[in-house]
CHARMM-style PDB file with segment names, atoms N, HN, CA, C and O in Angstrom:
ATOM      1  N   MET     1     -63.463  74.123 -68.906  1.00  0.00      PROA
ATOM      2  CA  MET     1     -64.009  73.221 -67.923  1.00  0.00      PROA
ATOM      3  C   MET     1     -64.227  73.980 -66.611  1.00  0.00      PROA
ATOM      4  O   MET     1     -63.300  74.600 -66.089  1.00  0.00      PROA
ATOM      5  N   ALA     2     -65.423  73.931 -66.093  1.00  0.00      PROA
ATOM      6  HN  ALA     2     -66.176  73.427 -66.517  1.00  0.00      PROA
ATOM      7  CA  ALA     2     -65.749  74.628 -64.861  1.00  0.00      PROA
ATOM      8  C   ALA     2     -65.237  73.832 -63.666  1.00  0.00      PROA
ATOM      9  O   ALA     2     -65.292  72.602 -63.640  1.00  0.00      PROA
ATOM     10  N   LYS     3     -64.740  74.570 -62.680  1.00  0.00      PROA
ATOM     11  HN  LYS     3     -64.695  75.568 -62.700  1.00  0.00      PROA
ATOM     12  CA  LYS     3     -64.248  73.925 -61.467  1.00  0.00      PROA
ATOM     13  C   LYS     3     -65.383  73.750 -60.473  1.00  0.00      PROA
ATOM     14  O   LYS     3     -66.307  74.561 -60.416  1.00  0.00      PROA
ATOM     15  N   ASN     4     -65.305  72.698 -59.702  1.00  0.00      PROA
ATOM     16  HN  ASN     4     -64.554  72.039 -59.748  1.00  0.00      PROA
ATOM     17  CA  ASN     4     -66.289  72.424 -58.673  1.00  0.00      PROA
ATOM     18  C   ASN     4     -65.922  73.226 -57.431  1.00  0.00      PROA
ATOM     19  O   ASN     4     -64.800  73.119 -56.936  1.00  0.00      PROA
ATOM     20  N   LYS     5     -66.862  74.035 -56.917  1.00  0.00      PROA
ATOM     21  HN  LYS     5     -67.773  74.122 -57.319  1.00  0.00      PROA
ATOM     22  CA  LYS     5     -66.601  74.844 -55.739  1.00  0.00      PROA
ATOM     23  C   LYS     5     -67.139  74.177 -54.471  1.00  0.00      PROA
ATOM     24  O   LYS     5     -67.359  74.852 -53.466  1.00  0.00      PROA
ATOM     25  N   GLY     6     -67.346  72.890 -54.509  1.00  0.00      PROA
ATOM     26  HN  GLY     6     -67.167  72.342 -55.326  1.00  0.00      PROA
ATOM     27  CA  GLY     6     -67.889  72.189 -53.361  1.00  0.00      PROA
ATOM     28  C   GLY     6     -66.920  72.065 -52.209  1.00  0.00      PROA
ATOM     29  O   GLY     6     -67.349  71.854 -51.075  1.00  0.00      PROA
ATOM     30  N   THR     7     -65.618  72.189 -52.459  1.00  0.00      PROA
ATOM     31  HN  THR     7     -65.269  72.360 -53.380  1.00  0.00      PROA
ATOM     32  CA  THR     7     -64.654  72.038 -51.380  1.00  0.00      PROA
ATOM     33  C   THR     7     -64.403  73.338 -50.629  1.00  0.00      PROA
ATOM     34  O   THR     7     -63.703  73.327 -49.617  1.00  0.00      PROA
ATOM     35  N   ARG     8     -64.951  74.454 -51.092  1.00  0.00      PROA
ATOM     36  HN  ARG     8     -65.519  74.463 -51.915  1.00  0.00      PROA
ATOM     37  CA  ARG     8     -64.756  75.733 -50.409  1.00  0.00      PROA
ATOM     38  C   ARG     8     -65.843  75.924 -49.346  1.00  0.00      PROA
ATOM     39  O   ARG     8     -67.012  75.614 -49.572  1.00  0.00      PROA
ATOM     40  N   ILE     9     -65.435  76.438 -48.189  1.00  0.00      PROA
ATOM     41  HN  ILE     9     -64.485  76.690 -48.005  1.00  0.00      PROA
ATOM     42  CA  ILE     9     -66.378  76.659 -47.094  1.00  0.00      PROA
ATOM     43  C   ILE     9     -66.404  78.136 -46.739  1.00  0.00      PROA
ATOM     44  O   ILE     9     -65.419  78.846 -46.940  1.00  0.00      PROA
ATOM     45  N   ILE    10     -67.526  78.599 -46.213  1.00  0.00      PROA
ATOM     46  HN  ILE    10     -68.327  78.023 -46.049  1.00  0.00      PROA
ATOM     47  CA  ILE    10     -67.682  79.994 -45.796  1.00  0.00      PROA
ATOM     48  C   ILE    10     -67.206  80.109 -44.354  1.00  0.00      PROA
ATOM     49  O   ILE    10     -67.612  79.332 -43.490  1.00  0.00      PROA
ATOM     50  N   ILE    11     -66.330  81.098 -44.104  1.00  0.00      PROA
ATOM     51  HN  ILE    11     -65.999  81.729 -44.806  1.00  0.00      PROA
ATOM     52  CA  ILE    11     -65.823  81.328 -42.753  1.00  0.00      PROA
ATOM     53  C   ILE    11     -66.103  82.767 -42.353  1.00  0.00      PROA
ATOM     54  O   ILE    11     -66.390  83.614 -43.199  1.00  0.00      PROA
ATOM     55  N   THR    12     -66.018  83.035 -41.056  1.00  0.00      PROA
ATOM     56  HN  THR    12     -65.785  82.347 -40.369  1.00  0.00      PROA
ATOM     57  CA  THR    12     -66.228  84.370 -40.512  1.00  0.00      PROA
ATOM     58  C   THR    12     -64.930  84.847 -39.881  1.00  0.00      PROA
ATOM     59  O   THR    12     -64.271  84.104 -39.154  1.00  0.00      PROA
ATOM     60  N   LEU    13     -64.567  86.099 -40.166  1.00  0.00      PROA
ATOM     61  HN  LEU    13     -65.102  86.703 -40.757  1.00  0.00      PROA
ATOM     62  CA  LEU    13     -63.361  86.694 -39.599  1.00  0.00      PROA
ATOM     63  C   LEU    13     -63.760  87.761 -38.590  1.00  0.00      PROA
ATOM     64  O   LEU    13     -64.658  88.562 -38.850  1.00  0.00      PROA
ATOM     65  N   ARG    14     -63.090  87.773 -37.432  1.00  0.00      PROA
ATOM     66  HN  ARG    14     -62.360  87.123 -37.221  1.00  0.00      PROA
ATOM     67  CA  ARG    14     -63.389  88.752 -36.382  1.00  0.00      PROA
ATOM     68  C   ARG    14     -62.105  89.440 -35.944  1.00  0.00      PROA
ATOM     69  O   ARG    14     -61.048  88.812 -35.885  1.00  0.00      PROA
ATOM     70  N   CYS    15     -62.196  90.714 -35.641  1.00  0.00      PROA
ATOM     71  HN  CYS    15     -63.055  91.224 -35.689  1.00  0.00      PROA
ATOM     72  CA  CYS    15     -61.049  91.528 -35.221  1.00  0.00      PROA
ATOM     73  C   CYS    15     -60.520  91.035 -33.873  1.00  0.00      PROA
ATOM     74  O   CYS    15     -61.291  90.771 -32.951  1.00  0.00      PROA
ATOM     75  N   THR    16     -59.208  90.918 -33.775  1.00  0.00      PROA
ATOM     76  HN  THR    16     -58.581  91.133 -34.525  1.00  0.00      PROA
ATOM     77  CA  THR    16     -58.611  90.456 -32.521  1.00  0.00      PROA
ATOM     78  C   THR    16     -58.592  91.558 -31.473  1.00  0.00      PROA
ATOM     79  O   THR    16     -58.657  91.260 -30.281  1.00  0.00      PROA
ATOM     80  N   GLU    17     -58.505  92.823 -31.878  1.00  0.00      PROA
ATOM     81  HN  GLU    17     -58.453  93.065 -32.847  1.00  0.00      PROA
ATOM     82  CA  GLU    17     -58.458  93.931 -30.932  1.00  0.00      PROA
ATOM     83  C   GLU    17     -59.826  94.196 -30.309  1.00  0.00      PROA
ATOM     84  O   GLU    17     -59.920  94.368 -29.093  1.00  0.00      PROA
ATOM     85  N   CYS    18     -60.874  94.233 -31.103  1.00  0.00      PROA
ATOM     86  HN  CYS    18     -60.798  94.094 -32.090  1.00  0.00      PROA
ATOM     87  CA  CYS    18     -62.224  94.499 -30.591  1.00  0.00      PROA
ATOM     88  C   CYS    18     -62.710  93.369 -29.695  1.00  0.00      PROA
ATOM     89  O   CYS    18     -63.417  93.603 -28.715  1.00  0.00      PROA
ATOM     90  N   GLN    19     -62.336  92.177 -30.027  1.00  0.00      PROA
ATOM     91  HN  GLN    19     -61.761  91.987 -30.823  1.00  0.00      PROA
ATOM     92  CA  GLN    19     -62.760  91.025 -29.238  1.00  0.00      PROA
ATOM     93  C   GLN    19     -62.217  91.133 -27.816  1.00  0.00      PROA
ATOM     94  O   GLN    19     -62.902  90.765 -26.862  1.00  0.00      PROA
ATOM     95  N   LYS    20     -60.998  91.630 -27.669  1.00  0.00      PROA
ATOM     96  HN  LYS    20     -60.441  91.929 -28.444  1.00  0.00      PROA
ATOM     97  CA  LYS    20     -60.413  91.805 -26.338  1.00  0.00      PROA
ATOM     98  C   LYS    20     -61.115  92.912 -25.572  1.00  0.00      PROA
ATOM     99  O   LYS    20     -61.366  92.762 -24.377  1.00  0.00      PROA
ATOM    100  N   THR    21     -61.439  94.017 -26.229  1.00  0.00      PROA
ATOM    101  HN  THR    21     -61.235  94.138 -27.200  1.00  0.00      PROA
ATOM    102  CA  THR    21     -62.064  95.131 -25.522  1.00  0.00      PROA
ATOM    103  C   THR    21     -63.520  94.839 -25.207  1.00  0.00      PROA
ATOM    104  O   THR    21     -64.046  95.369 -24.228  1.00  0.00      PROA
ATOM    105  N   ASN    22     -64.189  94.017 -26.002  1.00  0.00      PROA
ATOM    106  HN  ASN    22     -63.762  93.587 -26.797  1.00  0.00      PROA
ATOM    107  CA  ASN    22     -65.593  93.696 -25.740  1.00  0.00      PROA
ATOM    108  C   ASN    22     -65.763  92.889 -24.471  1.00  0.00      PROA
ATOM    109  O   ASN    22     -66.779  93.029 -23.792  1.00  0.00      PROA
ATOM    110  N   SER    23     -64.798  92.046 -24.129  1.00  0.00      PROA
ATOM    111  HN  SER    23     -63.972  91.932 -24.682  1.00  0.00      PROA
ATOM    112  CA  SER    23     -64.929  91.250 -22.918  1.00  0.00      PROA
ATOM    113  C   SER    23     -64.740  92.113 -21.673  1.00  0.00      PROA
ATOM    114  O   SER    23     -65.235  91.757 -20.604  1.00  0.00      PROA
ATOM    115  N   ASN    24     -64.028  93.251 -21.788  1.00  0.00      PROA
ATOM    116  HN  ASN    24     -63.626  93.540 -22.657  1.00  0.00      PROA
ATOM    117  CA  ASN    24     -63.804  94.127 -20.647  1.00  0.00      PROA
ATOM    118  C   ASN    24     -64.955  95.104 -20.431  1.00  0.00      PROA
ATOM    119  O   ASN    24     -65.265  95.447 -19.290  1.00  0.00      PROA
ATOM    120  N   LYS    25     -65.589  95.554 -21.505  1.00  0.00      PROA
ATOM    121  HN  LYS    25     -65.337  95.275 -22.432  1.00  0.00      PROA
ATOM    122  CA  LYS    25     -66.659  96.543 -21.399  1.00  0.00      PROA
ATOM    123  C   LYS    25     -68.012  95.855 -21.520  1.00  0.00      PROA
ATOM    124  O   LYS    25     -68.267  95.110 -22.466  1.00  0.00      PROA
ATOM    125  N   VAL    26     -68.871  96.121 -20.543  1.00  0.00      PROA
ATOM    126  HN  VAL    26     -68.663  96.726 -19.775  1.00  0.00      PROA
ATOM    127  CA  VAL    26     -70.161  95.452 -20.500  1.00  0.00      PROA
ATOM    128  C   VAL    26     -71.256  96.332 -21.095  1.00  0.00      PROA
ATOM    129  O   VAL    26     -72.261  95.804 -21.572  1.00  0.00      PROA
ATOM    130  N   THR    27     -71.100  97.638 -21.083  1.00  0.00      PROA
ATOM    131  HN  THR    27     -70.285  98.067 -20.695  1.00  0.00      PROA
ATOM    132  CA  THR    27     -72.161  98.530 -21.540  1.00  0.00      PROA
ATOM    133  C   THR    27     -72.372  98.417 -23.033  1.00  0.00      PROA
ATOM    134  O   THR    27     -71.425  98.198 -23.788  1.00  0.00      PROA
ATOM    135  N   SER    28     -73.599  98.566 -23.455  1.00  0.00      PROA
ATOM    136  HN  SER    28     -74.369  98.744 -22.843  1.00  0.00      PROA
ATOM    137  CA  SER    28     -73.924  98.459 -24.875  1.00  0.00      PROA
ATOM    138  C   SER    28     -73.875  99.812 -25.575  1.00  0.00      PROA
ATOM    139  O   SER    28     -74.088  99.883 -26.785  1.00  0.00      PROA
ATOM    140  N   THR    29     -73.600 100.888 -24.838  1.00  0.00      PROA
ATOM    141  HN  THR    29     -73.427 100.831 -23.854  1.00  0.00      PROA
ATOM    142  CA  THR    29     -73.563 102.212 -25.443  1.00  0.00      PROA
ATOM    143  C   THR    29     -72.197 102.547 -26.031  1.00  0.00      PROA
ATOM    144  O   THR    29     -72.067 103.531 -26.760  1.00  0.00      PROA
ATOM    145  N   THR    30     -71.186 101.755 -25.730  1.00  0.00      PROA
ATOM    146  HN  THR    30     -71.291 100.956 -25.138  1.00  0.00      PROA
ATOM    147  CA  THR    30     -69.851 102.051 -26.249  1.00  0.00      PROA
ATOM    148  C   THR    30     -69.762 101.684 -27.713  1.00  0.00      PROA
ATOM    149  O   THR    30     -70.485 100.808 -28.189  1.00  0.00      PROA
ATOM    150  N   LYS    31     -68.881 102.352 -28.420  1.00  0.00      PROA
ATOM    151  HN  LYS    31     -68.294 103.063 -28.033  1.00  0.00      PROA
ATOM    152  CA  LYS    31     -68.724 102.130 -29.853  1.00  0.00      PROA
ATOM    153  C   LYS    31     -68.138 100.753 -30.131  1.00  0.00      PROA
ATOM    154  O   LYS    31     -68.468 100.141 -31.147  1.00  0.00      PROA
ATOM    155  N   SER    32     -67.280 100.255 -29.252  1.00  0.00      PROA
ATOM    156  HN  SER    32     -67.012 100.752 -28.427  1.00  0.00      PROA
ATOM    157  CA  SER    32     -66.606  98.984 -29.496  1.00  0.00      PROA
ATOM    158  C   SER    32     -67.484  97.771 -29.184  1.00  0.00      PROA
ATOM    159  O   SER    32     -67.068  96.636 -29.418  1.00  0.00      PROA
ATOM    160  N   SER    33     -68.703  97.994 -28.656  1.00  0.00      PROA
ATOM    161  HN  SER    33     -69.042  98.916 -28.466  1.00  0.00      PROA
ATOM    162  CA  SER    33     -69.558  96.863 -28.333  1.00  0.00      PROA
ATOM    163  C   SER    33     -70.157  96.221 -29.579  1.00  0.00      PROA
ATOM    164  O   SER    33     -70.621  95.082 -29.523  1.00  0.00      PROA
ATOM    165  N   LYS    34     -70.153  96.937 -30.707  1.00  0.00      PROA
ATOM    166  HN  LYS    34     -69.776  97.862 -30.753  1.00  0.00      PROA
ATOM    167  CA  LYS    34     -70.662  96.382 -31.947  1.00  0.00      PROA
ATOM    168  C   LYS    34     -69.598  95.525 -32.592  1.00  0.00      PROA
ATOM    169  O   LYS    34     -68.501  96.013 -32.864  1.00  0.00      PROA
ATOM    170  N   LYS    35     -69.885  94.270 -32.842  1.00  0.00      PROA
ATOM    171  HN  LYS    35     -70.776  93.874 -32.620  1.00  0.00      PROA
ATOM    172  CA  LYS    35     -68.930  93.382 -33.494  1.00  0.00      PROA
ATOM    173  C   LYS    35     -69.253  93.330 -34.979  1.00  0.00      PROA
ATOM    174  O   LYS    35     -70.355  92.947 -35.373  1.00  0.00      PROA
ATOM    175  N   ILE    36     -68.296  93.713 -35.786  1.00  0.00      PROA
ATOM    176  HN  ILE    36     -67.401  94.024 -35.465  1.00  0.00      PROA
ATOM    177  CA  ILE    36     -68.462  93.676 -37.232  1.00  0.00      PROA
ATOM    178  C   ILE    36     -67.565  92.574 -37.758  1.00  0.00      PROA
ATOM    179  O   ILE    36     -66.349  92.606 -37.565  1.00  0.00      PROA
ATOM    180  N   ASP    37     -68.159  91.611 -38.414  1.00  0.00      PROA
ATOM    181  HN  ASP    37     -69.146  91.585 -38.570  1.00  0.00      PROA
ATOM    182  CA  ASP    37     -67.420  90.458 -38.909  1.00  0.00      PROA
ATOM    183  C   ASP    37     -67.376  90.474 -40.425  1.00  0.00      PROA
ATOM    184  O   ASP    37     -68.312  90.925 -41.086  1.00  0.00      PROA
ATOM    185  N   TYR    38     -66.274  89.973 -40.964  1.00  0.00      PROA
ATOM    186  HN  TYR    38     -65.515  89.606 -40.428  1.00  0.00      PROA
ATOM    187  CA  TYR    38     -66.133  89.762 -42.396  1.00  0.00      PROA
ATOM    188  C   TYR    38     -66.413  88.302 -42.698  1.00  0.00      PROA
ATOM    189  O   TYR    38     -66.104  87.432 -41.884  1.00  0.00      PROA
ATOM    190  N   THR    39     -66.992  88.020 -43.855  1.00  0.00      PROA
ATOM    191  HN  THR    39     -67.244  88.727 -44.517  1.00  0.00      PROA
ATOM    192  CA  THR    39     -67.154  86.644 -44.297  1.00  0.00      PROA
ATOM    193  C   THR    39     -66.375  86.451 -45.582  1.00  0.00      PROA
ATOM    194  O   THR    39     -66.306  87.346 -46.424  1.00  0.00      PROA
ATOM    195  N   THR    40     -65.792  85.276 -45.724  1.00  0.00      PROA
ATOM    196  HN  THR    40     -65.849  84.549 -45.040  1.00  0.00      PROA
ATOM    197  CA  THR    40     -65.026  84.932 -46.905  1.00  0.00      PROA
ATOM    198  C   THR    40     -65.058  83.417 -47.068  1.00  0.00      PROA
ATOM    199  O   THR    40     -65.658  82.716 -46.253  1.00  0.00      PROA
ATOM    200  N   THR    41     -64.423  82.918 -48.104  1.00  0.00      PROA
ATOM    201  HN  THR    41     -63.936  83.488 -48.766  1.00  0.00      PROA
ATOM    202  CA  THR    41     -64.369  81.471 -48.305  1.00  0.00      PROA
ATOM    203  C   THR    41     -62.930  81.021 -48.300  1.00  0.00      PROA
ATOM    204  O   THR    41     -62.023  81.794 -48.606  1.00  0.00      PROA
ATOM    205  N   LYS    42     -62.726  79.767 -47.952  1.00  0.00      PROA
ATOM    206  HN  LYS    42     -63.463  79.139 -47.703  1.00  0.00      PROA
ATOM    207  CA  LYS    42     -61.396  79.183 -48.008  1.00  0.00      PROA
ATOM    208  C   LYS    42     -61.509  77.737 -48.447  1.00  0.00      PROA
ATOM    209  O   LYS    42     -62.564  77.113 -48.332  1.00  0.00      PROA
ATOM    210  N   ASN    43     -60.404  77.217 -48.951  1.00  0.00      PROA
ATOM    211  HN  ASN    43     -59.547  77.723 -49.045  1.00  0.00      PROA
ATOM    212  CA  ASN    43     -60.357  75.844 -49.414  1.00  0.00      PROA
ATOM    213  C   ASN    43     -60.202  74.922 -48.208  1.00  0.00      PROA
ATOM    214  O   ASN    43     -59.291  75.100 -47.400  1.00  0.00      PROA
ATOM    215  N   ARG    44     -61.063  73.969 -48.091  1.00  0.00      PROA
ATOM    216  HN  ARG    44     -61.803  73.824 -48.747  1.00  0.00      PROA
ATOM    217  CA  ARG    44     -61.069  73.079 -46.935  1.00  0.00      PROA
ATOM    218  C   ARG    44     -59.854  72.156 -46.906  1.00  0.00      PROA
ATOM    219  O   ARG    44     -59.297  71.901 -45.838  1.00  0.00      PROA
ATOM    220  N   ARG    45     -59.443  71.656 -48.059  1.00  0.00      PROA
ATOM    221  HN  ARG    45     -59.897  71.862 -48.927  1.00  0.00      PROA
ATOM    222  CA  ARG    45     -58.368  70.673 -48.090  1.00  0.00      PROA
ATOM    223  C   ARG    45     -56.988  71.286 -47.894  1.00  0.00      PROA
ATOM    224  O   ARG    45     -56.150  70.699 -47.209  1.00  0.00      PROA
ATOM    225  N   ASN    46     -56.733  72.451 -48.478  1.00  0.00      PROA
ATOM    226  HN  ASN    46     -57.413  72.928 -49.034  1.00  0.00      PROA
ATOM    227  CA  ASN    46     -55.389  72.998 -48.481  1.00  0.00      PROA
ATOM    228  C   ASN    46     -55.057  73.880 -47.283  1.00  0.00      PROA
ATOM    229  O   ASN    46     -53.885  74.198 -47.084  1.00  0.00      PROA
ATOM    230  N   THR    47     -56.024  74.284 -46.486  1.00  0.00      PROA
ATOM    231  HN  THR    47     -56.977  74.026 -46.649  1.00  0.00      PROA
ATOM    232  CA  THR    47     -55.760  75.157 -45.339  1.00  0.00      PROA
ATOM    233  C   THR    47     -56.364  74.570 -44.067  1.00  0.00      PROA
ATOM    234  O   THR    47     -57.468  74.956 -43.682  1.00  0.00      PROA
ATOM    235  N   PRO    48     -55.674  73.657 -43.414  1.00  0.00      PROA
ATOM    236  CA  PRO    48     -56.221  73.080 -42.181  1.00  0.00      PROA
ATOM    237  C   PRO    48     -56.143  74.042 -40.995  1.00  0.00      PROA
ATOM    238  O   PRO    48     -56.897  73.894 -40.033  1.00  0.00      PROA
ATOM    239  N   ASN    49     -55.241  75.026 -41.050  1.00  0.00      PROA
ATOM    240  HN  ASN    49     -54.628  75.147 -41.831  1.00  0.00      PROA
ATOM    241  CA  ASN    49     -55.099  75.978 -39.950  1.00  0.00      PROA
ATOM    242  C   ASN    49     -56.123  77.095 -40.073  1.00  0.00      PROA
ATOM    243  O   ASN    49     -56.770  77.258 -41.107  1.00  0.00      PROA
ATOM    244  N   ARG    50     -56.254  77.861 -38.993  1.00  0.00      PROA
ATOM    245  HN  ARG    50     -55.728  77.729 -38.153  1.00  0.00      PROA
ATOM    246  CA  ARG    50     -57.185  78.986 -39.011  1.00  0.00      PROA
ATOM    247  C   ARG    50     -56.619  80.121 -39.852  1.00  0.00      PROA
ATOM    248  O   ARG    50     -55.425  80.414 -39.795  1.00  0.00      PROA
ATOM    249  N   LEU    51     -57.474  80.745 -40.621  1.00  0.00      PROA
ATOM    250  HN  LEU    51     -58.444  80.506 -40.667  1.00  0.00      PROA
ATOM    251  CA  LEU    51     -57.083  81.827 -41.508  1.00  0.00      PROA
ATOM    252  C   LEU    51     -56.949  83.122 -40.717  1.00  0.00      PROA
ATOM    253  O   LEU    51     -57.744  83.388 -39.815  1.00  0.00      PROA
ATOM    254  N   GLU    52     -55.936  83.936 -41.059  1.00  0.00      PROA
ATOM    255  HN  GLU    52     -55.290  83.720 -41.792  1.00  0.00      PROA
ATOM    256  CA  GLU    52     -55.723  85.222 -40.414  1.00  0.00      PROA
ATOM    257  C   GLU    52     -55.351  86.238 -41.488  1.00  0.00      PROA
ATOM    258  O   GLU    52     -54.350  86.076 -42.186  1.00  0.00      PROA
ATOM    259  N   LEU    53     -56.166  87.290 -41.615  1.00  0.00      PROA
ATOM    260  HN  LEU    53     -56.979  87.421 -41.048  1.00  0.00      PROA
ATOM    261  CA  LEU    53     -55.941  88.329 -42.614  1.00  0.00      PROA
ATOM    262  C   LEU    53     -55.914  89.693 -41.931  1.00  0.00      PROA
ATOM    263  O   LEU    53     -56.441  89.864 -40.832  1.00  0.00      PROA
ATOM    264  N   LYS    54     -55.294  90.655 -42.599  1.00  0.00      PROA
ATOM    265  HN  LYS    54     -54.866  90.516 -43.492  1.00  0.00      PROA
ATOM    266  CA  LYS    54     -55.270  92.019 -42.094  1.00  0.00      PROA
ATOM    267  C   LYS    54     -56.311  92.827 -42.853  1.00  0.00      PROA
ATOM    268  O   LYS    54     -56.179  93.046 -44.057  1.00  0.00      PROA
ATOM    269  N   LYS    55     -57.356  93.275 -42.140  1.00  0.00      PROA
ATOM    270  HN  LYS    55     -57.463  93.097 -41.162  1.00  0.00      PROA
ATOM    271  CA  LYS    55     -58.454  94.014 -42.748  1.00  0.00      PROA
ATOM    272  C   LYS    55     -58.771  95.241 -41.903  1.00  0.00      PROA
ATOM    273  O   LYS    55     -58.315  95.367 -40.766  1.00  0.00      PROA
ATOM    274  N   PHE    56     -59.559  96.141 -42.479  1.00  0.00      PROA
ATOM    275  HN  PHE    56     -59.929  96.040 -43.402  1.00  0.00      PROA
ATOM    276  CA  PHE    56     -59.953  97.356 -41.774  1.00  0.00      PROA
ATOM    277  C   PHE    56     -61.073  97.059 -40.795  1.00  0.00      PROA
ATOM    278  O   PHE    56     -62.054  96.402 -41.141  1.00  0.00      PROA
ATOM    279  N   CYS    57     -60.925  97.545 -39.574  1.00  0.00      PROA
ATOM    280  HN  CYS    57     -60.129  98.080 -39.292  1.00  0.00      PROA
ATOM    281  CA  CYS    57     -61.965  97.398 -38.551  1.00  0.00      PROA
ATOM    282  C   CYS    57     -62.560  98.777 -38.274  1.00  0.00      PROA
ATOM    283  O   CYS    57     -61.838  99.668 -37.827  1.00  0.00      PROA
ATOM    284  N   PRO    58     -63.856  98.981 -38.527  1.00  0.00      PROA
ATOM    285  CA  PRO    58     -64.459 100.286 -38.274  1.00  0.00      PROA
ATOM    286  C   PRO    58     -64.546 100.642 -36.795  1.00  0.00      PROA
ATOM    287  O   PRO    58     -64.598 101.824 -36.457  1.00  0.00      PROA
ATOM    288  N   ASN    59     -64.563  99.653 -35.905  1.00  0.00      PROA
ATOM    289  HN  ASN    59     -64.520  98.692 -36.179  1.00  0.00      PROA
ATOM    290  CA  ASN    59     -64.591  99.938 -34.470  1.00  0.00      PROA
ATOM    291  C   ASN    59     -63.259 100.499 -33.992  1.00  0.00      PROA
ATOM    292  O   ASN    59     -63.221 101.466 -33.231  1.00  0.00      PROA
ATOM    293  N   CYS    60     -62.162  99.885 -34.443  1.00  0.00      PROA
ATOM    294  HN  CYS    60     -62.193  99.099 -35.061  1.00  0.00      PROA
ATOM    295  CA  CYS    60     -60.824 100.348 -34.060  1.00  0.00      PROA
ATOM    296  C   CYS    60     -60.369 101.514 -34.928  1.00  0.00      PROA
ATOM    297  O   CYS    60     -59.484 102.276 -34.537  1.00  0.00      PROA
ATOM    298  N   ASN    61     -60.967 101.651 -36.093  1.00  0.00      PROA
ATOM    299  HN  ASN    61     -61.685 101.032 -36.411  1.00  0.00      PROA
ATOM    300  CA  ASN    61     -60.636 102.683 -37.078  1.00  0.00      PROA
ATOM    301  C   ASN    61     -59.204 102.523 -37.603  1.00  0.00      PROA
ATOM    302  O   ASN    61     -58.564 103.508 -37.970  1.00  0.00      PROA
ATOM    303  N   THR    62     -58.708 101.297 -37.638  1.00  0.00      PROA
ATOM    304  HN  THR    62     -59.228 100.496 -37.340  1.00  0.00      PROA
ATOM    305  CA  THR    62     -57.384 100.985 -38.167  1.00  0.00      PROA
ATOM    306  C   THR    62     -57.432  99.625 -38.847  1.00  0.00      PROA
ATOM    307  O   THR    62     -58.438  98.919 -38.773  1.00  0.00      PROA
ATOM    308  N   HSD    63     -56.346  99.267 -39.503  1.00  0.00      PROA
ATOM    309  HN  HSD    63     -55.529  99.841 -39.562  1.00  0.00      PROA
ATOM    310  CA  HSD    63     -56.211  97.929 -40.051  1.00  0.00      PROA
ATOM    311  C   HSD    63     -55.681  97.011 -38.952  1.00  0.00      PROA
ATOM    312  O   HSD    63     -54.631  97.280 -38.369  1.00  0.00      PROA
ATOM    313  N   THR    64     -56.399  95.942 -38.672  1.00  0.00      PROA
ATOM    314  HN  THR    64     -57.252  95.723 -39.145  1.00  0.00      PROA
ATOM    315  CA  THR    64     -56.010  95.002 -37.625  1.00  0.00      PROA
ATOM    316  C   THR    64     -56.070  93.587 -38.161  1.00  0.00      PROA
ATOM    317  O   THR    64     -56.578  93.347 -39.257  1.00  0.00      PROA
ATOM    318  N   LYS    65     -55.551  92.656 -37.386  1.00  0.00      PROA
ATOM    319  HN  LYS    65     -55.138  92.851 -36.496  1.00  0.00      PROA
ATOM    320  CA  LYS    65     -55.604  91.254 -37.773  1.00  0.00      PROA
ATOM    321  C   LYS    65     -57.000  90.715 -37.526  1.00  0.00      PROA
ATOM    322  O   LYS    65     -57.592  90.937 -36.470  1.00  0.00      PROA
ATOM    323  N   GLN    66     -57.508  90.016 -38.502  1.00  0.00      PROA
ATOM    324  HN  GLN    66     -57.028  89.836 -39.360  1.00  0.00      PROA
ATOM    325  CA  GLN    66     -58.828  89.391 -38.412  1.00  0.00      PROA
ATOM    326  C   GLN    66     -58.618  87.889 -38.409  1.00  0.00      PROA
ATOM    327  O   GLN    66     -58.032  87.349 -39.347  1.00  0.00      PROA
ATOM    328  N   LYS    67     -59.085  87.202 -37.369  1.00  0.00      PROA
ATOM    329  HN  LYS    67     -59.560  87.641 -36.607  1.00  0.00      PROA
ATOM    330  CA  LYS    67     -58.911  85.754 -37.261  1.00  0.00      PROA
ATOM    331  C   LYS    67     -60.220  85.037 -37.533  1.00  0.00      PROA
ATOM    332  O   LYS    67     -61.308  85.571 -37.319  1.00  0.00      PROA
ATOM    333  N   GLU    68     -60.077  83.820 -38.006  1.00  0.00      PROA
ATOM    334  HN  GLU    68     -59.193  83.386 -38.179  1.00  0.00      PROA
ATOM    335  CA  GLU    68     -61.230  82.975 -38.291  1.00  0.00      PROA
ATOM    336  C   GLU    68     -61.843  82.502 -36.973  1.00  0.00      PROA
ATOM    337  O   GLU    68     -61.132  82.096 -36.053  1.00  0.00      PROA
ATOM    338  N   ILE    69     -63.173  82.560 -36.898  1.00  0.00      PROA
ATOM    339  HN  ILE    69     -63.751  82.889 -37.644  1.00  0.00      PROA
ATOM    340  CA  ILE    69     -63.890  82.039 -35.736  1.00  0.00      PROA
ATOM    341  C   ILE    69     -64.779  80.897 -36.195  1.00  0.00      PROA
ATOM    342  O   ILE    69     -65.048  80.758 -37.389  1.00  0.00      PROA
ATOM    343  N   LYS    70     -65.232  80.089 -35.267  1.00  0.00      PROA
ATOM    344  HN  LYS    70     -65.013  80.203 -34.298  1.00  0.00      PROA
ATOM    345  CA  LYS    70     -66.123  78.985 -35.613  1.00  0.00      PROA
ATOM    346  C   LYS    70     -67.549  79.416 -35.542  1.00  0.00      PROA
ATOM    347  OT1 LYS    70     -68.449  78.617 -35.801  1.00  0.00      PROA
TER     348      LYS     70
END
C-alpha cells in the first residue's frame, strides 16, 4: 500500500553563521555574501517546531547548524 505524501511540506534550511555575517558585511565581493540554502521535506503534523540540522556550509567551510526559514 502506497503512503500519501500530501502531509509533507518543502522547507528551506539556512546556515546560522553565514546569516549573522551577511548582516554585518554589505559588499557583494565577499565570499560570505552568497547564501547557499538546503531544501528538504518534513512532516507537517508531527513537527510543529522549526527544524534544525547540522550540515556542511561551503561559505563557512565547516559543518554548522542549519535552521528552517520561512
